[in-house]
C-alpha positions as CSV (number, residue, x, y, z in Angstrom):
1,M,85.1,131.2,20.3
2,K,87.9,133.6,21.1
3,E,91.4,133.2,19.8
4,F,95.0,134.0,20.9
5,S,98.5,133.3,19.7
6,S,100.6,130.7,21.5
7,G,104.1,131.2,20.3
8,G,102.7,132.0,16.8
9,V,100.1,129.1,16.8
10,R,96.5,130.2,16.7
11,I,94.5,128.6,19.6
12,A,90.7,128.9,19.9
13,Y,89.1,128.9,23.4
14,I,86.1,129.7,25.5
15,D,86.0,131.4,28.9
16,A,82.8,130.8,30.8
17,A,81.8,132.4,34.1
18,P,85.0,134.5,34.5
19,E,84.2,135.5,38.1
20,G,84.7,132.0,39.6
21,E,87.8,130.0,40.5
22,P,89.4,128.9,37.3
23,I,89.7,125.4,35.9
24,V,91.3,124.6,32.5
25,L,89.9,121.7,30.5
26,I,92.2,119.8,28.1
27,H,90.5,117.5,25.6
28,G,91.7,114.2,24.1
29,F,93.0,113.2,20.7
30,A,90.7,113.8,17.7
31,S,88.2,115.6,20.0
32,N,87.7,119.3,20.6
33,H,86.4,121.5,23.4
34,A,82.8,121.0,22.4
35,V,82.8,117.2,22.0
36,N,84.8,116.6,25.2
37,W,83.4,119.3,27.5
38,V,80.4,121.2,26.2
39,F,78.2,118.4,24.8
40,P,78.7,116.1,27.9
41,R,77.7,119.1,30.0
42,W,81.0,119.5,31.9
43,V,81.0,123.3,31.2
44,K,77.4,123.6,32.5
45,T,78.2,121.4,35.6
46,L,81.3,123.3,36.5
47,T,79.9,126.8,36.0
48,A,76.8,125.8,38.0
49,A,79.2,125.0,40.8
50,G,80.7,128.4,40.7
51,R,83.8,127.6,38.6
52,R,85.4,129.7,35.8
53,V,85.8,127.3,33.0
54,I,88.4,127.7,30.3
55,A,88.3,125.1,27.5
56,F,90.3,125.2,24.3
57,D,90.9,123.3,21.2
58,N,94.4,121.7,21.2
59,R,96.6,122.7,18.3
60,G,95.6,120.7,15.2
61,H,92.1,120.1,16.6
62,G,88.7,121.9,16.3
63,R,89.0,125.5,15.4
64,S,92.7,125.9,16.4
65,E,95.4,126.1,13.8
66,K,96.3,122.9,11.9
67,L,99.9,121.9,11.8
68,Y,101.4,119.2,9.7
69,R,104.9,118.6,11.1
70,S,105.0,116.0,13.9
71,E,107.5,117.9,16.0
72,M,104.9,120.7,16.4
73,Y,102.9,118.3,18.6
74,A,105.5,117.5,21.1
75,I,103.8,117.3,24.5
76,P,105.9,120.1,26.1
77,R,104.8,122.4,23.2
78,M,101.2,121.5,23.9
79,A,101.6,122.1,27.6
80,E,103.1,125.5,26.8
81,D,99.9,126.3,24.9
82,V,98.1,125.9,28.3
83,R,100.6,128.1,30.1
84,H,100.3,130.7,27.4
85,L,96.5,130.7,27.6
86,L,96.7,131.2,31.4
87,D,99.1,134.1,30.7
88,H,96.8,135.5,28.1
89,L,93.9,135.5,30.5
90,G,95.9,136.8,33.5
91,I,95.4,133.7,35.5
92,A,98.2,132.9,38.0
93,K,97.0,129.5,39.1
94,A,94.2,127.1,38.1
95,D,92.9,123.6,38.6
96,V,93.6,121.5,35.4
97,M,91.5,118.7,34.0
98,G,92.7,116.5,31.1
99,Y,91.2,113.6,29.3
100,S,93.1,110.9,27.5
101,L,95.8,112.8,25.5
102,G,95.0,115.8,27.7
103,V,96.3,113.8,30.7
104,R,99.8,113.8,29.3
105,I,99.6,117.5,28.5
106,A,98.3,118.3,32.0
107,A,100.9,116.2,33.7
108,V,103.8,117.9,31.8
109,L,102.3,121.3,32.6
110,A,102.3,120.4,36.3
111,L,105.9,119.2,36.1
112,S,107.2,122.2,34.1
113,H,105.2,124.9,35.8
114,P,104.1,123.6,39.2
115,E,103.3,127.1,40.4
116,R,100.5,127.4,37.9
117,V,98.6,124.2,38.8
118,R,96.4,123.9,41.9
119,S,95.2,120.4,41.3
120,L,94.9,117.8,38.6
121,V,91.9,115.7,37.4
122,L,93.2,113.0,35.0
123,G,90.4,111.2,33.1
124,G,90.6,108.3,30.6
125,M,94.2,107.5,31.5
126,G,95.5,105.1,34.1
127,D,98.9,103.6,34.4
128,R,99.2,103.6,30.6
129,L,100.7,107.0,31.3
130,V,103.8,105.3,32.6
131,L,103.6,102.1,30.5
132,S,103.3,103.7,27.1
133,A,104.5,106.9,25.3
134,G,101.2,107.4,23.5
135,L,99.3,106.6,20.4
136,G,102.1,105.9,17.9
137,P,102.4,104.9,14.3
138,R,99.3,102.6,14.0
139,V,97.0,105.5,14.8
140,A,98.9,107.8,12.4
141,E,98.6,105.2,9.6
142,A,94.9,104.9,10.4
143,M,94.5,108.6,9.8
144,E,96.3,108.3,6.5
145,A,94.4,105.3,5.2
146,P,92.1,105.7,2.2
147,S,89.1,104.7,4.4
148,A,88.3,103.3,7.8
149,S,86.6,100.2,6.3
150,A,90.0,98.7,5.2
151,L,91.6,99.0,8.6
152,K,92.3,95.9,10.5
153,D,93.8,97.4,13.7
154,E,90.9,97.9,16.1
155,S,92.2,100.8,18.0
156,G,93.3,102.6,14.9
157,K,89.9,102.0,13.3
158,M,88.2,103.3,16.4
159,F,90.2,106.6,16.4
160,R,89.7,107.0,12.7
161,L,86.0,106.7,13.0
162,F,85.9,109.1,15.9
163,A,88.1,111.6,13.9
164,E,85.6,111.4,11.0
165,A,82.7,111.9,13.4
166,T,84.3,115.0,14.8
167,R,85.1,116.2,11.3
168,S,88.8,116.5,12.2
169,D,91.7,117.2,9.9
170,L,93.1,113.7,9.4
171,K,96.5,114.9,8.1
172,A,97.0,117.1,11.2
173,L,95.9,114.2,13.5
174,A,98.4,111.9,11.8
175,A,101.2,114.4,12.6
176,C,99.8,114.7,16.2
177,S,99.8,111.0,16.8
178,R,103.4,110.8,15.8
179,G,104.6,113.8,17.7
180,A,102.5,113.8,20.9
181,R,104.5,110.9,22.4
182,L,106.0,111.0,25.9
183,Q,106.4,108.3,28.5
184,L,106.5,109.6,32.0
185,G,108.4,107.9,34.8
186,A,107.4,107.1,38.3
187,A,110.0,109.5,39.7
188,E,108.7,112.3,37.7
189,L,105.1,111.7,38.8
190,G,106.3,111.5,42.4
191,R,107.3,115.2,42.1
192,I,103.7,116.3,41.5
193,E,102.7,117.0,45.1
194,I,99.4,118.7,44.4
195,P,96.1,116.8,44.9
196,V,95.4,114.4,41.9
197,L,92.2,112.5,41.0
198,V,92.6,109.7,38.4
199,A,89.3,108.5,36.9
200,V,89.0,105.6,34.4
201,G,86.0,103.5,33.2
202,T,85.9,99.9,34.2
203,K,85.4,99.0,30.6
204,D,88.1,101.3,29.3
205,H,90.7,98.9,27.7
206,L,92.9,101.8,26.5
207,A,93.6,103.6,29.7
208,G,95.1,101.2,32.2
209,D,94.5,101.0,35.9
210,P,93.5,104.2,37.7
211,Q,94.5,103.0,41.2
212,R,98.1,102.1,40.1
213,L,98.5,105.5,38.5
214,A,97.0,107.3,41.5
215,A,99.5,105.5,43.8
216,R,102.4,107.2,41.9
217,F,101.3,110.6,43.2
218,P,101.9,111.7,46.8
219,K,98.3,113.0,47.0
220,G,96.7,110.8,44.4
221,R,93.3,109.2,44.5
222,G,91.8,106.7,42.0
223,L,88.2,106.4,40.8
224,A,86.7,103.5,38.8
225,I,83.8,104.8,36.6
226,L,81.5,101.8,36.6
227,D,80.4,100.1,33.3
228,R,81.9,102.8,31.1
229,D,84.4,102.5,28.3
230,H,86.8,105.2,27.0
231,N,84.3,107.3,25.2
232,R,81.3,106.9,27.5
233,S,83.2,107.7,30.7
234,V,83.5,111.3,29.7
235,G,80.0,112.5,30.6
236,D,79.3,110.0,33.4
237,A,77.3,111.5,36.3
238,A,79.4,109.7,39.0
239,F,82.5,111.1,37.4
240,K,81.1,114.6,37.6
241,K,80.0,114.2,41.2
242,A,83.5,112.9,42.1
243,V,85.2,115.8,40.4
244,L,83.0,118.4,42.1
245,G,83.7,116.8,45.5
246,F,87.4,116.7,44.8
247,L,87.5,120.3,43.8
248,E,85.6,121.3,47.0
249,R,88.0,119.4,49.2
250,R,91.3,120.3,47.7
251,P,93.2,123.1,49.5
């Protein structure tokens, strides 16, 4: 992986097929670029379709720098990491695809720097984007628990086990879950006038309704990924097909 400095924070990234139209991929909480985008063959799918794919590890994740103060994970800071990466690569404008936590980051990027985002693909997050601020203290406490076996909160336990599977820094993730909280309002989303695809699995009980979120955007479209939960939606073939079609049709 390559690295660059985003306001003094070391961010690791990959840049595949640099001759195509660019799309930036933003992974979810406790994941990394490989787990979210390489292993489920998103990078291969998108580069095969002629896209330049930029995928990075969010601060506190993967090979990027680990930070232990919650304020360092404020969503606007994480969105600035994406802008700084585009600046670093000399990319004026790109399609942006976020999954789960990556949806909040992508939405804030589109609001704060609309001139840099051509379209949005929002996966693993429906109307929870406007109903909730994010993960919160229970997930942070799950990261700080002595072990996953003692946890009684199911969502906290799920994220803890996932974090262990991805060999994540639990202390950094605890700070991230406390700091990466931002509840967006309907009026804010209404200002995002670019094409938006919202995709959520029909068995994803964490994300909320994709159609209700899509309706908040002037050019939003919802997609139900059949029989998939939060984790298994990521690499779904129908999801990939819909994204490729969406990217082809957008202006």
